[in-house]
C-alpha positions in Angstrom: 10.2 33.1 0.7 9.1 29.9 -0.9 6.8 29.6 -3.9 4.1 28.0 -1.7 4.2 30.9 0.7 3.9 33.4 -2.2 0.9 31.5 -3.6 -1.2 32.3 -0.5 -1.1 36.0 -1.4 -3.6 35.4 -4.3 -5.3 32.2 -3.1 -7.9 33.6 -0.7 -11.0 31.6 -1.0 -9.3 28.7 -2.9 -9.1 26.3 0.0 -12.8 26.7 0.7 -13.7 26.2 -3.0 -11.6 23.1 -3.2 -12.8 21.6 0.1 -16.5 22.1 -1.0 -15.7 20.6 -4.4 -14.1 17.5 -2.8 -17.0 17.1 -0.3 -19.5 17.4 -3.1 -18.0 14.3 -4.6 -18.0 12.3 -1.3 -17.8 12.6 2.5 -14.1 12.8 3.6 -12.1 13.4 6.8 -9.5 16.1 7.1 -6.4 14.1 6.1 -8.1 12.8 3.0 -9.1 16.3 2.1 -5.5 17.5 2.4 -4.4 14.6 0.2 -7.3 15.2 -2.2 -6.3 18.8 -2.8 -2.7 17.8 -3.5 -3.8 15.0 -5.9 -6.5 16.8 -7.8 -4.3 19.8 -8.4 -1.4 17.6 -9.6 0.7 18.8 -6.6 0.5 22.4 -7.6 -1.5 23.3 -4.5 -0.9 21.7 -1.2 -2.5 23.0 2.0 -1.5 21.5 5.3 -3.9 20.4 8.0 -3.1 23.6 9.9 -4.8 25.6 7.1 -7.5 23.1 6.2 -9.0 22.5 9.6 -9.8 26.1 10.4 -11.6 26.4 7.0 -13.5 23.2 7.8 -14.5 24.5 11.2 -15.7 27.8 9.7 -17.7 26.0 7.0 -19.3 23.8 9.7 -20.1 26.9 11.8 -21.7 28.5 8.8 -23.9 25.4 8.2 -22.2 24.6 4.8 -20.7 21.2 5.9 -21.5 18.8 8.8 -18.9 16.8 10.6 -19.7 13.5 12.4 -17.4 11.2 14.4 -17.0 7.9 12.6 -14.7 4.9 12.7 -12.4 5.0 9.6 -9.6 2.5 9.2 -9.8 1.5 12.8 -9.6 5.1 14.1 -12.2 7.6 15.0 -12.2 10.6 12.7 -14.5 13.5 11.9 -16.0 12.9 8.5 -17.3 16.0 6.7 -20.3 16.0 4.4 -21.5 18.9 2.3 -24.9 20.3 3.2 -27.5 21.9 0.7 -26.3 25.4 1.7 -22.7 24.3 0.9 -23.8 23.1 -2.5 -25.2 26.5 -3.2 -22.0 28.2 -2.0 -20.0 25.9 -4.2 -22.0 26.7 -7.3 -21.7 30.5 -6.6 -18.0 30.3 -5.8 -17.3 28.1 -8.9 -19.1 30.6 -11.1 -17.2 33.5 -9.6 -13.9 31.7 -9.8 -14.4 30.9 -13.5 -15.2 34.6 -14.2 -12.0 35.7 -12.3 -9.8 33.1 -13.9 -11.1 34.1 -17.4 -10.5 37.8 -16.6 -7.0 37.2 -15.4 -6.2 35.0 -18.4 -7.6 37.7 -20.7 -5.4 40.4 -19.0 -2.3 38.2 -19.2 -2.9 37.6 -22.9 -3.4 41.2 -23.7 -7.2 41.1 -23.4 -7.6 42.1 -27.1 -6.9 45.7 -26.1 -3.8 47.8 -26.5 -1.5 47.9 -23.5 -2.4 50.9 -21.3 0.1 53.8 -21.2 1.7 54.0 -17.9 3.1 57.2 -16.4 
């Protein structure tokens, strides 16, 4: 099993968070979003189009993003824009992610508490 495959075990919700964050910066089409995730995470995270488009379609169905067909670089592409409800979801998800990341970091660093006795 590759490392990328193992990463998906604990990355639930991360593609949504990253897509909303990128779209909060500027409208983008799917391929640019795939590349944006790879670039903004320094290559640590890379989601293929096969995992990004289903998330985009769900976000669109939930009214969090809107996709419109536009000419980009001589081709017609669906360009996604974040909607106000998407900005609210992004704020809530960012706050929650920061709490979870801090809690995991605390646990990995001993959390200031003695190690629990096991068994």
